[in-house]
N, C-alpha and C positions, 0 to 999 in steps of 0.2 A: 072326100075331103083331100085336097091337094097338099103337097108338102109346104108350099108357100103360105097356104091358109093356116096350117098348123103352126108354122114359124111365127106368123103375126099374132096368133092367139097366145103363144108362149111368151112373147115379148110383152103383150098386154098383161098377162098374169104376173110377170116379174115386176112390171111397173106398178101394178096395183098393190103389190106386197112390199113396196119400197126397197127393191133391190137396185143396186148400181150394176149396170151391165154393159157389155160391149158385144155387138153382133159382128160376126165375120161375114162380110158381104162380097159378092162378085169374085169369090175365090173358092176353088175346090179345097176342102179342108175336113179333117177328121173331127173338128169341133166347130159348132156354129155360134155358140154364145158362151161367154164367160160372165158369170153373175156372182155378186157378193152382197150379203146383208149381214151386218155386224161381223162376226168371226166365221160365218158360213160362206163357203165358196162352192160354186157349181161349174162343171164343165159339161155343156149340153150339146148333144148331137140330135138334130131333128130329121126324121125320115118319114116316109109314108108307110112302107111295109118294113117292119123291123127285121124280117128275114133277108132283106136285101143288104144288110150291113155285113161287110166282110170281116174276116178275122184280123186282117191287117188294120182296118179302121178301128176295130174294137181294141186291139193291142195299143194302138196309138192314142186312143181316147183314155185308156187306163194309164198309160205313161204320162199323158198330159195332166191327168188328175193328180198323179204322184208329184209332179213338179210344181203344180199350182196349189198344192194342198187342197184340192177340190174333190167333190163328189162327182164321179163320172156318171152320166145318166143319158139314156136314149129316150126320146119322146116320139111316139109314132101313132099310127091309127089302126093298122091291121097286122095280123099274123096269120099266114096260111088262109088268106082271103076272109078271115073273120075279124070283126072289130075287137080291139083290145078291151078287156073287161075293166069296169070301174073298180078302183081300189085293189087292183090285181097287179102284182109285180111279175114280169116275165124276165127271162135272161137270154142273152145272145152272146155266146163266147164269154160267159161269166160276167157279162155287163148287164146291169139292171135296166129294164125297159118298161115304161109305163105310158099310158095314154095322156093326151093333153088334159082331158077331163079330170083324171086322177091327179095330175100335177096341179091343176087349179084348186082342187079340193084340199090338197095338202096345205096350201097357203103358207102361213107362218110356222106351222108345226114342223118339227124335224122329220125328215123322211125316214121311214122305217125299213126301206129296202136295203139289202146288202150292197155296199159299194162294190164295183167290179174289182177284181184282182188286177194289179198292174203286171200284166203278163210280160215275161222276159226281163223283169227287174231282179237284179241281185244286189246284195249289200255286203260290205265288209264287216265282219263280226270281230270285235275286240275280245279275245279270250280272257285277258286279265280283268277287263271290266265285267265280263260275264261271271267269272269266279268271285269277284268282289261283291257283286249284287246277290249272288247265291249265298255267300257267307253272311251278308247283311240281313238277308231274309231267312236265314237259318234253313235253307232249302238244299236238299241233296240232289244229285243228278237224277236219281230215280224218281224223286218227288216232282222235280221240274218236268221230267218226261211225262209223268202221269197228268200233271196239271195242263200241259200244252198238247197232249195227245200226240207226242212225238216219240220216236224210238229212243231207247237208252243209248244206242250207238251214236245217234245224232247229237245228243246232249254231250256225251263224252268227247266226241270229235271236236265240237266247238269249244269245249273247256280246255282241251289239250293244246290247241294252236290256233293262231289267227287264221281266218279263212272266209269263204263266201257262203252265203245262204240266200234262199229266196226271200223276198220281202215279206211274204206271208209267214214263213217260219220265224223270221226275226221278230215280226210283230207279235207273234204268240208268246215268245220268250220275254219280250220287253213288257208286255201286258201282265204276265204272271209275276215278273220281278219288279214291276212298277219303276222301271228305270231304262236308260238308253244303253244299248250294247253295240250299236252300229256306228259306222263312221261315214263311209262314202257310198252313195248310190251309183251303180255302174251299169251302163248299157253297152252292148256290143256296137261298135262304130266302124266307119269306113277307115278310120285311122288317119284322117287328114291332119295337117299341122295345127289348125285352129282348135280342134278337139283336144289334142295333146297339150297345147298351150294352156287352155282353160282348165284342164284337169290338173295341171301343175299349180293352179291357184288353190287347190284343195276344195273347190266347189264341186257340187254334183252337176254333171253335164249329160245331156241327151241330144241326139240328132233325130230329126223328123223328115220323112220324105213326102208326107201328105198333110202338111200343116201350113198355116200362113206365115211360117218362119222356118228357118233351117235348123236352128239349135235353140236350146234353153239351158241356161246355167242358173244354179241356185246356191246361194250362200246365205249371208245375212239378208241380202236383197235378191231379186229375181231379174234375169236378163234374157229378153227375147232377141234373137240374133238372126240376121239375114245376110247372105253373101251378095256380091255384085250380081245384078241380073239386068234384063232389058229395062229401059226407062219406064215402060207402062207397068210392069210388075213391081218395080221398086216404088213407084208413086202410090200404088194401091197398098203396098205393105207399109209405107211411111204413114199413110192416113190411119191405118189400123194401129200402128205403133204409137202414134200420138194420142189416140183415144185410150189405149191401154194405160199409157203413162199418166194421162190426166184423170183417169177413173179409179185406178187402184194404186194405193200407196206402196212404195218399195219396189216398183217396177222401173227398170232402166233399159228400154230397148235400144239397139244400135245396129248399124251396118258394119260389116267387114269389107273394106275396099282394097282393091289390089294395090293402090298407091296413094290415094288421097285420104286426108283426114277432114276435120271440120264437120260439115253437115251435108246430108243428102235429103232434099225435100223436107228440110226442117228437123231431121232426125240425126243425132250424133253419128259420125262415121269414124272408124279407126282403121288406119292402114295395117296391112298384114305385118309390116316390119315393126310398127309400134306395138301391135298386139303380141308379137313374139318376145318382146322385152318385159311383158307383164308377168309378175311372179306372185301377186296376191290380189285379193278382191279389192282392197283399199287402193291399190295402184290402178286397177281397172276403173273404179269409181272416180278417181281423180281425173283420168283421161276423159271420162264422159261428162263431168260437171265443171271442168275448168274453163 
């Protein structure tokens, strides 16, 4: 079974289960399909042999899942030249992998596999918020450490001062305390001006090197962003951007242009100079919708 055959079957499965979806076509990408049904979102990568998926691709897919609030999943056919078992969940660099047959059987039921860890993601932990929730739940540091399977030193460190933690550690504490203690998701970036500008809006921001866009920002809404490129690439990305915008609510893709604003192939474009003056998500949204 070739990869294209698997991809067609997955699209048919999504359609038969009433998912809204957008397929990434004619582009090398860490994700092949974004799909949503009700409140459930999937970020799907389709391969033939799951062993061929690289760590970089797995990391990017996990990061994509984080920013799209989606379950990252790899759908393939074989591993080590053996067919993937039905109703069996495999992992590749902590990313859940299943066969197309298993995916089809799942249907409308919630998938029971463990979502992949968003590798490389750190979050800012608000120590005062952590202490407040611990007091609200009448939970000591030692009790929280035991409930989350974390060390006492880890809990004491986050209680004593604001700092960073892995997304997995933060999620454990938030689940145990039934409240939010994190502020901003942070990814290591190349440090370009656009990344810094968007970070100043207090939105979560990530860069991608193997996706159909260059950056994603997430606040109240989500923003897929691409820089100036050759016309052929920008036309393909514009087609994808329009489909994402039309399919999923709260998505506002746009191009960052060296000098021009307005639209590029029907997608809003913001000049670097104008973007540099943006200080909030509401200002960004006004630029895109005015």
